[in-house]
C-alpha atoms as one frame of an Amber mdcrd trajectory, in Angstrom:
protein
 -29.130  85.861  -2.205 -28.489  85.436   1.350 -32.413  85.324   1.990 -32.509
  82.288  -0.177 -30.003  80.700   1.828 -31.439  81.061   5.057 -34.964  79.901
   3.906 -32.838  76.729   2.614 -31.089  75.903   5.926 -34.825  76.748   7.620
 -36.388  74.374   4.912 -33.849  71.876   6.067 -34.056  72.370   9.437 -37.708
  71.487   9.470 -37.032  68.647   7.134 -34.188  67.073   9.747 -36.967  67.304
  12.644 -39.593  65.994  10.600 -37.732  62.900   9.556 -36.473  62.769  13.445
 -39.731  62.114  14.654 -40.005  58.776  12.152 -37.995  55.802  13.490 -37.779
  51.704  11.991 -38.680  48.967  13.975 -36.947  45.574  12.630 -36.767  41.953
  13.768 -37.295  39.018  13.165 -40.602  35.865  13.940 -39.156  32.494  15.178
 -40.447  29.472  16.005 -39.111  27.087  18.650 -36.663  25.343  16.404 -35.416
  28.417  15.152 -37.544  28.379  11.811 -38.254  31.499  10.332 -42.300  32.176
  10.987 -43.909  33.404   7.089 -47.493  35.936   7.702 -47.436  35.919  10.765
 -48.976  39.192  11.915 -47.147  42.565  13.625 -49.166  45.485  15.001 -47.988
  48.127  16.731 -50.453  50.047  18.518 -49.873  54.103  19.999 -50.961  54.288
  23.619 -52.017  57.649  23.659 -54.235  57.649  19.922 -54.527  54.165  19.488
 -53.742  54.607  16.025 -52.924  50.870  14.738 -49.825  50.327  12.059 -49.398
  46.601  11.243 -47.592  43.899   8.950 -46.558  40.867   7.988 -43.477  38.643
   8.218 -42.015  37.801   4.894 -40.634  34.289   3.673 -37.466  34.751   5.990
 -39.283  36.040   9.283 -38.295  39.587   9.434 -40.459  42.787   9.382 -40.095
  46.394   9.409 -42.712  49.382  10.565 -41.967  53.056  10.556 -43.477  55.167
  13.028 -43.213  58.401  15.209 -41.326  58.534  18.566 -44.067  57.822  21.090
 -45.294  54.748  23.282 -46.256  51.979  21.802 -47.360  48.418  21.969 -46.192
  45.920  19.798 -47.710  42.413  19.340 -46.824  39.094  17.192 -49.747  36.590
  16.444 -50.532  33.961  14.128 -52.444  30.872  14.299 -51.099  27.898  16.490
 -49.067  30.279  18.603 -49.477  32.525  21.734 -49.552  36.305  21.558 -46.279
  37.552  22.070 -46.417  41.953  23.198 -44.651  43.595  24.597 -44.077  48.126
  25.248 -41.674  50.390  23.372 -40.729  53.352  24.008 -39.792  54.903  20.620
 -37.423  57.931  20.480 -34.892  56.080  18.017 -34.435  52.980  15.375 -34.890
  49.364  17.602 -33.908  46.226  16.336 -35.502  43.740  18.082 -33.583  40.663
  16.835 -35.043  37.338  17.279 -38.757  37.005  18.421 -39.374  33.553  19.870
 -42.455  32.414  19.371 -43.984  29.593  21.856 -47.089  27.380  20.321 -50.282
  28.011  21.976 -51.600  24.224  23.210 -55.303  25.627  23.228 -55.260  25.726
  19.514 -52.587  23.447  18.422 -55.511  20.825  17.445 -57.038  24.334  15.708
 -57.300  24.071  11.799 -58.541  27.294  10.693 -58.080  28.820   7.632 -56.666
  32.613   8.083 -57.856  35.776   5.577 -54.032  36.801   4.554 -53.132  33.072
   3.797 -55.775  32.458   0.686 -55.490  34.728  -2.376 -58.166  34.729  -4.792
 -57.312  34.783  -8.599 -59.414  34.481 -11.477 -58.184  30.933 -12.089 -59.055
  30.027  -8.353 -57.215  31.114  -4.798 -53.558  30.436  -3.770 -53.763  28.977
  -0.033 -50.544  29.686   1.431 -49.835  27.424   3.954 -46.285  28.442   5.029
 -45.890  27.482   8.301 -49.113  26.867  10.654 -47.723  25.017  13.989 -51.029
  23.374  13.577 -50.359  21.895  10.038 -46.829  20.457  10.645 -46.979  17.395
  11.538 -50.656  16.757   9.780 -50.416  14.603   6.428 -51.304  16.086   2.875
 -54.791  14.940   2.493 -54.889  16.806   5.873 -53.882  19.683   4.811 -56.119
  19.943   1.991 -58.906  19.849   3.452 -58.675  22.906   5.629 -58.265  24.502
   1.923 -61.382  25.954   1.039 -64.013  24.050  -0.718 -62.010  20.883  -1.107
 -62.756  17.261   0.641 -60.881  14.401   1.242 -62.609  10.985   1.547 -62.475
   8.504  -0.613 -61.589  10.725  -3.584 -60.752  14.426  -3.904 -63.033  17.275
  -5.042 -63.780  20.810  -4.997 -67.226  22.223  -4.625 -68.650  18.847  -4.576
 -66.486  18.344  -8.557 -64.128  15.418  -8.748 -60.440  16.932  -9.344 -58.908
  15.946 -12.722 -55.224  16.888 -12.094 -52.704  16.693  -8.873 -49.561  17.824
  -9.040 -46.415  18.059  -7.143 -44.119  20.632  -7.591 -45.979  21.299 -11.695
 -45.575  17.163 -11.859 -48.844  15.459 -12.904 -49.741  12.516 -10.721 -51.339
   9.695 -12.333 -52.570   7.253  -9.610 -55.799   5.431  -8.985 -58.005   7.245
  -6.027 -56.538   4.192  -3.039 -52.953   4.587  -4.375 -52.860   8.374  -4.653
 -54.307   9.198  -1.077 -51.562   6.727  -0.007 -49.234   8.861  -1.542 -50.239
  12.197  -0.611 -50.420  11.311   2.922 -46.573  10.464   3.123 -46.475  14.377
   2.287 -45.884  16.235   5.410 -47.343  19.631   6.195 -43.852  20.799   7.095
 -42.912  20.293   3.750 -45.669  22.189   2.190 -45.448  25.721   1.139 -48.750
  26.561  -0.721 -51.822  24.906  -2.682 -52.513  26.833  -5.688 -55.990  25.334
  -6.623 -57.570  26.003 -10.097 -60.945  26.107 -10.468 -61.268  28.153 -13.689
 -58.135  27.324 -15.558 -56.906  29.704 -18.633 -56.798  28.499 -21.880 -52.786
  27.869 -21.413 -53.277  25.223 -18.797 -51.670  22.706 -19.707 -54.293  20.107
 -18.789 -57.908  21.077 -18.446 -60.103  20.198 -15.342 -60.309  21.166 -11.832
 -56.733  20.821 -10.518 -54.447  21.552  -7.554 -50.664  21.929  -7.635 -49.134
  21.418  -4.282 -45.894  23.401  -4.280 -43.262  22.099  -1.226 -40.575  23.596
   0.058 -38.097  21.578  -1.213 -36.629  20.481   1.662 -33.501  17.160   1.897
 -34.757  14.213   2.441 -37.383  11.829   0.878 -39.695   8.976   2.065 -41.066
   6.183   1.363 -44.722   4.488   0.998 -45.890   0.749   0.360 -49.506   0.383
   0.609 -51.475  -3.523   0.748 -55.396  -3.349  -0.061 -58.262  -6.685  -0.366
 -61.612  -5.575  -1.661 -64.213  -8.221  -1.785 -67.655  -9.703  -1.281 -69.535
 -12.355  -2.380 -68.882 -12.249  -6.009 -65.569 -10.094  -6.509 -62.296 -10.566
  -5.175 -59.520  -7.930  -5.336 -55.637  -7.905  -4.004 -53.532  -4.888  -4.910
 -50.342  -3.354  -3.838 -48.172  -0.226  -4.823 -45.184   1.571  -3.028 -43.452
   4.865  -3.593 -40.559   6.272  -3.584 -39.176  10.107  -3.813 -35.854  11.324
  -2.564 -34.537  14.529  -3.039 -30.365  15.368  -2.302 -29.547  18.813  -2.944
 -30.281  19.937  -6.114 -32.050  16.617  -7.959 -34.680  14.945  -6.845 -36.234
  11.011  -7.899 -39.282   9.499  -7.380 -40.634   6.220  -8.590 -43.574   4.216
  -8.113 -45.462   0.796  -9.059 -48.157  -1.641  -8.487 -49.959  -4.776  -9.154
 -53.458  -5.865  -9.216 -54.953  -9.189  -9.225 -59.251  -9.255  -9.500 -61.737
 -11.837  -9.685 -65.556 -10.533 -10.531 -69.277 -12.549 -11.644 -71.261 -10.658
 -12.877 -75.607 -11.323 -13.231 -78.091  -9.344 -15.471 -81.146  -9.630 -16.271
 -82.561  -8.010 -19.866 -85.747  -7.337 -19.869 -87.650  -6.865 -23.313 -91.233
  -4.551 -22.941 -92.883  -4.663 -26.503 -95.253  -1.769 -26.295 -98.934  -1.866
 -26.788 -98.545  -5.348 -27.354 -98.293  -6.950 -24.076 -94.972  -9.254 -25.293
 -91.963  -9.508 -22.521 -89.149 -11.643 -22.908 -86.305 -11.749 -20.968 -82.664
 -12.484 -21.070 -80.691 -13.156 -18.643 -76.450 -12.881 -18.486 -74.193 -14.208
 -16.312 -70.538 -12.873 -16.491 -66.567 -14.168 -15.231 -63.922 -11.359 -15.590
 -60.294 -12.643 -14.746 -57.278 -10.321 -14.138 -54.670 -11.831 -13.230 -52.100
  -8.647 -14.503 -52.590  -5.156 -13.708 -49.159  -3.487 -13.417 -47.936   0.179
 -13.720 -44.751   1.533 -12.841 -43.023   5.112 -12.789 -39.857   6.382 -12.649
 -38.956   9.979 -13.275 -35.832  12.657 -11.860 -36.067  16.420 -11.727 -32.907
  18.255 -11.164 -32.849  21.785 -10.393 -30.431  23.424 -12.817 -30.264  26.643
 -11.091 -31.872  28.384  -8.614 -34.684  29.342 -11.404 -34.033  26.722 -14.272
 -35.806  23.284 -13.367 -35.890  20.074 -15.979 -37.425  17.293 -15.228 -37.867
  13.754 -17.141 -40.134  11.161 -16.302 -41.187   7.264 -17.563 -44.329   4.862
 -17.002 -45.913   1.616 -17.898 -49.174   0.112 -17.860 -50.635  -3.793 -18.794
 -53.800  -4.829 -18.147 -53.993  -8.783 -18.965 -57.893  -9.855 -18.502 -59.784
 -12.749 -19.491 -63.827 -12.061 -19.835 -66.844 -14.750 -20.237 -70.175 -13.463
 -21.118 -73.194 -15.977 -21.491 -76.633 -15.186 -22.740 -79.531 -17.589 -22.475
 -83.439 -16.590 -22.729 -85.805 -16.814 -20.025 -87.763 -20.328 -21.314 -84.162
 -21.452 -21.622 -82.773 -21.716 -18.402 -83.268 -25.153 -17.750 -81.996 -26.321
 -21.397 -78.826 -23.850 -20.971 -79.638 -22.588 -24.542 -78.500 -19.243 -25.672
 -74.741 -17.589 -26.829 -71.799 -16.935 -25.502 -68.602 -14.530 -25.755 -65.131
 -14.948 -24.686 -62.163 -11.629 -24.717 -59.107 -12.037 -23.984 -57.621  -8.530
 -23.866 -54.207  -7.261 -23.755 -53.372  -3.579 -23.038 -50.049  -1.577 -22.655
 -49.726   1.937 -22.351 -46.041   3.343 -22.301 -45.336   7.009 -21.769 -42.869
   9.795 -21.565 -42.781  13.647 -20.461 -40.417  16.343 -20.057 -40.378  19.440
 -18.758 -38.047  22.466 -18.524 -39.350  25.614 -16.749 -37.229  28.898 -16.011
 -38.036  31.982 -13.777 -36.804  35.385 -14.967 -35.550  38.488 -12.783 -39.053
  40.056 -13.363 -41.196  36.771 -11.792 -42.375  35.884 -15.511 -41.850  32.179
 -16.480 -41.375  29.946 -19.729 -42.895  26.749 -19.818 -41.644  23.999 -22.152
 -42.968  20.505 -22.137 -42.960  16.898 -24.447 -45.136  13.881 -24.170 -45.339
  10.889 -25.666 -48.534   8.566 -25.149 -48.960   5.669 -26.600 -51.817   2.661
 -26.530 -51.781  -0.711 -27.594 -55.059  -2.562 -27.292 -55.482  -6.290 -28.247
 -58.686  -8.510 -28.555 -59.456 -11.942 -29.058 -63.071 -13.014 -29.331 -64.968
 -15.812 -29.711 -68.695 -15.625 -30.094 -70.739 -18.816 -30.472 -73.925 -20.287
 -29.369 -74.608 -22.632 -26.242 -76.250 -26.103 -26.824 -79.067 -27.615 -24.666
 -75.972 -29.541 -22.763 -74.141 -26.564 -21.878 -71.246 -27.086 -24.363 -69.850
 -23.957 -26.615 -70.144 -24.491 -30.413 -70.525 -22.727 -33.499 -67.629 -20.811
 -32.224 -66.260 -17.610 -34.740 -63.079 -16.150 -33.977 -62.210 -12.083 -34.193
 -58.719 -10.955 -33.751 -58.810  -6.589 -33.393 -56.135  -4.273 -32.379 -56.252
  -0.896 -32.004 -52.302   1.261 -31.371 -52.635   4.529 -30.753 -49.343   7.094
 -30.444 -49.850  10.416 -29.554 -46.695  13.504 -29.570 -47.589  16.746 -27.833
 -45.438  19.579 -27.196 -46.340  22.853 -25.381 -44.945  25.416 -24.463 -46.358
  28.600 -22.163 -44.708  31.898 -21.217 -46.898  34.195 -18.436 -45.893  37.004
 -17.083 -46.873  39.201 -14.633 -46.748  42.822 -14.157 -46.964  44.580 -11.125
 -49.008  41.635  -9.039 -51.939  42.970 -11.038 -51.520  42.460 -14.407 -50.663
  38.955 -16.145 -50.352  37.501 -19.907 -50.096  34.102 -20.991 -48.896  33.854
 -24.519 -47.561  30.026 -25.631 -48.725  27.147 -28.286 -49.448  23.432 -28.061
 -49.136  20.692 -30.972 -50.091  17.587 -31.092 -49.968  14.862 -33.428 -52.012
  10.909 -33.233 -51.209   8.179 -34.878 -54.095   5.549 -35.373 -54.243   2.180
 -36.442 -57.566  -0.374 -35.905 -57.685  -3.640 -37.323 -60.656  -6.196 -36.892
 -60.261  -9.325 -38.702 -59.423  -8.236 -42.412 -60.740  -4.737 -42.302 -58.267
  -1.813 -41.340 -58.925   1.562 -40.511 -56.043   4.517 -39.883 -56.888   7.694
 -38.529 -54.378  10.794 -38.102 -54.861  13.867 -36.891 -52.117  17.044 -35.871
 -53.316  20.123 -34.070 -51.742  23.162 -33.889 -52.859  25.834 -31.147 -51.749
  29.225 -30.489 -53.412  30.701 -27.240 -53.014  34.131 -25.441 -54.816  35.194
 -22.416 -54.984  38.633 -20.359 -56.017  39.010 -16.842 -56.208  41.613 -14.076
 -56.750  41.024 -10.440 -57.548  44.484  -8.666 -59.191  44.559  -4.771 -62.895
  44.357  -5.768 -62.583  43.237  -9.784 -61.082  40.802 -11.727 -61.287  39.921
 -15.276 -59.714  37.837 -17.991 -60.490  37.187 -21.757 -58.911  34.485 -23.751
 -58.557  33.638 -27.600 -57.121  30.336 -29.309 -56.775  29.607 -32.361 -56.971
  25.874 -33.751 -55.230  24.623 -37.166 -56.043  20.750 -37.343 -55.205  18.756
 -40.007 -57.486  15.212 -39.868 -57.230  12.618 -42.719 -56.138  15.638 -45.073
 -58.873  18.408 -44.400 -58.251  21.174 -42.390 -60.037  22.650 -40.301 -59.498
  26.765 -38.403 -61.039  27.819 -35.158 -61.209  30.726 -33.041 -62.275  30.623
 -29.969 -63.135  33.320 -27.284 -63.751  33.038 -23.844 -64.135  35.630 -20.632
 -64.402  35.821 -16.678 -65.264  37.822 -14.509 -64.761  38.192 -10.903 -65.978
  40.401  -8.450 -64.694  40.348  -5.004 -67.619  41.087  -2.393 -65.232  40.409
   0.432 -62.081  38.631   0.154 -61.171  38.203   3.913 -64.444  36.536   3.930
 -63.943  34.580   1.285 -67.001  36.101  -0.970 -66.865  36.020  -4.405 -68.759
  36.300  -7.722 -68.040  35.015 -10.571 -69.333  35.052 -14.193 -67.674  33.427
 -17.560 -68.442  32.292 -21.032 -66.595  30.174 -23.276 -66.384  28.740 -26.504
 -64.539  24.741 -27.204 -64.751  22.807 -30.367 -66.197  19.213 -29.745 -64.461
  16.663 -32.575 -65.358  12.979 -32.872 -62.881  10.683 -31.247 -61.153   7.317
 -33.407 -64.030   5.174 -31.996 -67.063   7.211 -33.295 -65.260   7.766 -36.441
 -64.573   3.873 -36.854 -66.870   2.524 -39.701 -66.312  -1.206 -38.971 -68.694
  -2.853 -36.337 -66.699  -3.313 -32.671 -67.650  -5.531 -30.087 -66.181  -4.622
 -26.830 -66.248  -6.541 -23.181 -67.130  -3.726 -21.716 -70.035  -2.903 -23.982
 -73.573  -5.047 -24.488 -74.020  -3.171 -27.729 -72.151  -3.434 -30.785 -70.800
   0.442 -32.145 -70.089   1.418 -35.132 -68.758   4.724 -36.562 -68.932   7.418
 -38.516 -66.051   8.639 -41.236 -68.352  11.287 -41.894 -68.788  13.402 -38.352
 -67.598  16.907 -37.956 -66.461  19.003 -35.375 -69.122  21.427 -33.902 -68.896
  24.235 -31.299 -69.947  24.635 -27.633 -70.917  27.691 -25.951 -70.500  27.427
 -22.041 -72.393  30.144 -19.853 -71.574  29.797 -15.926 -71.946  32.053 -12.649
 -71.199  31.336  -9.131 -71.274  32.584  -5.682 -68.944  31.578  -3.301 -69.934
  33.151   0.798 -67.851  32.662   3.644 -65.575  29.742   2.507 -68.067  27.574
   3.456 -71.166  27.750   0.983 -71.106  27.616  -3.103 -74.077  28.060  -5.828
 -73.273  27.679  -9.299 -75.558  27.651 -12.377 -74.161  26.484 -16.041 -75.626
  26.400 -19.606 -74.085  25.157 -22.297 -75.874  24.231 -26.147 -74.204  23.228
 -29.370 -76.044  22.782 -32.911 -75.082  19.706 -34.968 -73.546  17.720 -32.265
 -72.502  14.164 -32.179 -74.682  12.036 -30.051 -75.111   8.346 -30.284 -78.334
   6.125 -30.579 -79.174   2.648 -30.161 -81.218  -0.003 -32.289 -82.149  -3.157
 -32.826 -81.698  -5.601 -35.792 -84.704  -8.360 -35.777 -82.610 -10.671 -34.446
 -82.270  -8.970 -31.191 -78.450  -7.451 -31.185 -78.476  -3.754 -30.670 -76.249
  -1.169 -32.654 -74.606   1.972 -31.638 -74.764   4.622 -33.868 -73.649   8.032
 -34.077 -74.896  10.985 -35.825 -74.146  14.518 -36.701 -77.011  16.389 -36.939
 -78.366  16.730 -32.676 -78.972  20.161 -31.446 -78.254  19.280 -27.607 -78.797
  21.777 -24.402 -78.585  21.243 -21.394 -78.488  23.565 -17.759 -77.149  22.948
 -14.280 -77.533  24.316 -10.716 -75.606  23.272  -7.963 -75.347  24.245  -4.298
 -72.749  23.100  -2.052 -72.097  23.744   1.503 -68.736  23.149   3.394 -68.466
  23.396   7.172 -65.735  22.370  10.216 -67.167  21.799  13.095 -65.619  20.299
  16.763 -62.649  22.844  16.786 -62.538  21.166  13.140 -62.337  18.033  14.107
 -65.427  17.350  12.088 -65.322  18.035   8.344 -68.563  18.376   6.651 -69.213
  18.603   2.620 -73.165  18.797   1.294 -73.712  19.364  -2.593 -76.826  18.973
  -4.497 -77.606  19.429  -8.468 -80.440  19.430 -10.035 -79.692  18.939 -13.873
 -82.030  19.597 -16.859 -81.005  18.240 -20.687 -82.252  18.655 -23.878 -81.545
  16.563 -26.926 -83.023  16.807 -30.628 -82.148  14.375 -33.433 -84.401  14.892
 -36.759 -87.997  15.253 -35.452 -87.320  12.857 -31.909 -86.888  15.525 -28.935
 -85.582  13.933 -25.697 -85.590  15.163 -22.335 -83.783  14.195 -19.429 -83.905
  15.435 -15.366 -81.862  14.696 -12.964 -80.935  15.368  -8.808 -78.068  14.497
  -7.514 -76.515  15.040  -3.554 -73.642  13.772  -2.050 -72.969  14.225   1.518
 -69.665  13.730   2.803 -68.193  13.659   6.591 -64.818  13.447   8.228 -64.060
  13.017  11.715 -61.080  12.858  13.378 -61.234  10.680  17.316 -58.816  10.615
  19.704 -56.143   8.329  19.802 -55.071   8.523  16.057 -59.067   6.916  14.779
 -60.600   8.820  12.366 -63.923   7.461  10.438 -65.525   8.959   7.126 -69.241
   8.952   5.865 -69.936   9.012   2.028 -73.409   9.074   0.759 -74.139  10.005
  -3.177 -77.325   9.964  -4.647 -78.698  10.261  -8.452 -81.854   9.782  -9.916
 -81.087   9.239 -13.428 -77.722  10.040 -16.063 -78.184  10.389 -19.292 -75.838
   7.970 -21.699 -76.951   8.422 -25.052 -80.049  10.222 -27.008 -82.552   7.523
 -26.122 -80.951   5.669 -23.314 -80.274   6.264 -19.072 -78.772   4.864 -16.383
 -80.317   5.148 -13.072 -77.995   5.440 -10.062 -79.038   4.557  -6.681 -78.271
   5.547  -3.191 -75.118   4.244  -2.265 -73.803   5.199   1.405 -69.853   4.306
   2.377 -68.499   3.871   5.245 -64.571   3.434   6.779 -62.372   3.893   9.611
 -58.661   4.126  10.041 -56.116   4.194  12.819 -52.364   5.185  12.604 -50.103
   3.913  14.572 -46.924   5.774  14.302 -45.488   4.867  10.446 -48.639   2.340
   9.812 -51.952   3.097   8.864 -54.677   0.980   8.982 -57.932   1.249   7.252
 -61.376  -0.539   6.975 -63.958  -0.046   4.666 -67.673  -0.904   3.462 -69.022
   0.237  -0.078 -72.604   0.579  -0.622 -73.757  -0.399   2.454 -77.607  -0.267
   1.236 -76.065  -3.004  -1.309 -78.453  -0.811  -3.876 -76.737  -2.341  -6.955
 -79.328  -4.789  -6.391 -82.653  -2.884  -6.763 -84.107  -1.601  -9.463 -83.008
  -0.779 -13.322 -79.742   0.327 -13.759 -79.992   0.775 -17.772 -83.441   1.916
 -19.539 -83.011   1.797 -23.965 -85.841   2.915 -25.789 -85.542   1.498 -29.124
 -88.656   2.724 -30.435 -91.426  -0.620 -30.785 -90.065  -1.895 -27.282 -88.097
  -0.794 -24.199 -84.919  -2.513 -22.621 -84.238  -2.434 -19.441 -81.350  -4.188
 -17.660 -80.937  -4.891 -14.200 -77.872  -5.850 -12.321 -78.575  -8.596  -9.200
 -74.998  -9.121  -8.444 -74.349  -7.610  -4.872 -72.151  -4.278  -4.693 -71.691
  -4.239  -1.466 -68.012  -4.548  -1.017 -65.207  -4.353   1.795 -61.684  -3.482
   1.719 -58.812  -3.682   4.382 -56.105  -1.596   3.448 -52.468  -1.363   5.090
 -50.394   1.539   4.592 -46.562   2.055   5.409 -44.728   5.187   5.244 -41.334
   6.095   6.386 -39.876   9.453   6.194 -35.821  10.450   6.685 -33.584  13.123
   5.471 -31.744  16.046   7.290 -35.615  17.644   8.753 -36.294  14.276  10.268
 -33.015  13.863  11.812 -33.012  17.050  13.546 -36.278  16.273  14.741 -35.290
  13.053  16.125 -32.372  14.204  17.757 -34.625  17.262  19.301 -36.711  14.551
  20.923 -33.762  12.472  22.515 -32.317  15.959  23.875 -35.847  16.552  25.455
 -36.514  13.068  26.757 -32.820  13.102  28.396 -33.899  16.479  29.705 -36.738
  15.231  31.617 -34.985  12.772  33.179 -31.616  14.545  34.715 -33.067  17.904
  34.551 -32.720  20.975  32.588
């Protein structure tokens, strides 16, 4: 017994000696404003063995290191600050308390992505902006440009593809491109916590398509922004104004926006009819005058942090567009007599929406989101069709009145749970109900659709490997007919090198294509946006799409992707003409479609990141077969975007787009000409002035815009209206709140110290 006791004492003594060889080093990293610096690298180097031990600071700026007793060099570093180094003789626990970093003037203007700030997931990546010093005084558009693959010019793209959804703290922002960019410039980098980029959305996503979710730090205060723009050319005039107001006080956030636009546009087109084999050709000359006296939109929303983990928001919006549209068509041999036909439209569109959202975060990091939405669309058309006599007067007028009213109710719920930060499970449901009623004079067409969807997905994200599998079931009731679909999806990620951003991705998804309401409506519909009469097919059925993709991303600056899609018994449209020359668009359900595309993109920052370059090229091939008629289409497109930050708050943007042709139907395609857009802007305190030239080459006046193969003859439509246009835009941004007042007070103090001495 005594021997066992002696052995126990010996082991405890050895344990105490061993424990005493390890000591704890703690500290907190701050900037000059006493704000915590997150994601700072803290590295401990043994002077004798050169062995390194490291960590990063958390959201409070604190860090903890454990090391044996010895002599060390401790270094704290992060982009935008001078490296902080000190020597430690470690023979006891040390609390370094506050370590204040100084800004590095040599890198203050350099914006660079560091590897420990980008975390790749199965859906895309998370970019932790945190407290990057060089981004604090930048606006949100400038912060977005530092994210991998993101380009911000006159629109926002990711790896060359348009971003479908922009969210601010999970709230979707619905704005036009010009007003959206003005709105994003109101946010400052100092208030951005992280940016979630969703390039491959999970089946649980509320909205499909590429998304960017900006998460703010929810500081008290707010901003007001307003913009006025005027776009014009010889035959086009647009004037518009918008405002945005965001404010946060403690747990309540308030946001609202509104806008107005007025537009006048004249257009001239020549339609050439080329009969095959006969040499017969005729031309029609079409002139159009469009007037939009009223385009009004407004939004009002409120958010409330019920608790630290519970959030609720409510939002209402409304849009109204009034349009007067006049079209006159005359034959080429009747130009002098002015004989032809006319169509006059008066269109009123109203779109009210309501959105509710509740989210709850559990202690285990899982999350529950519940939303409810109402979207309305009410459109009335008064169409006058008749002849133009030899004197140019209108006669034989026939009036047509059409209405199309749609109400959509949608509910969405999603529960996500993360297990050990590597495994993620999503389960949820979505329900939507659509009511549509279309009236055309005496005829009436109604359509009701209910869709109930259950979904579940699982993903795992390891060091070098990621996998995701999803499955959702649809139960659709369309006009008392039930449709049940089970749709799988799967994707695999191989992280070749996370720090360098090298990533290989492959995926498959199956989706169901359903006919739209306009495709089902059997009544002849003539829209002011079409040159054809559209006739739907109420017997259309749903069909399946099979999507395959593979992509390779290298060094966060390049991307190569290959996509293939196939569908049988798909819905497609074909165009035909009657003996009077009227063109009709008809829908069919017996098409076999397949297509492939290859896209290559390069995204590079040069000149200390003052020059942002984005180059994307895409080759697409499609094949559509209806009955025994097969039509193939090849197209090549490329886009080049360059943003240059100049001295004295000037900046310049150049955008170049080229597309050989674009398929718009089974037997119709449109040629997309070369387009060059240039803009320059100047920031003066709270003001931003910009001048832009769109389509510098005026390319839409050259060549054919659209070609339709109608069997016995081919129709070519050429636009002779000037497409080059100019835009002047003035934006005012004003920020206020505790943060702004603190900065102002500090600036005043520094100014005073410089006058009287420290």
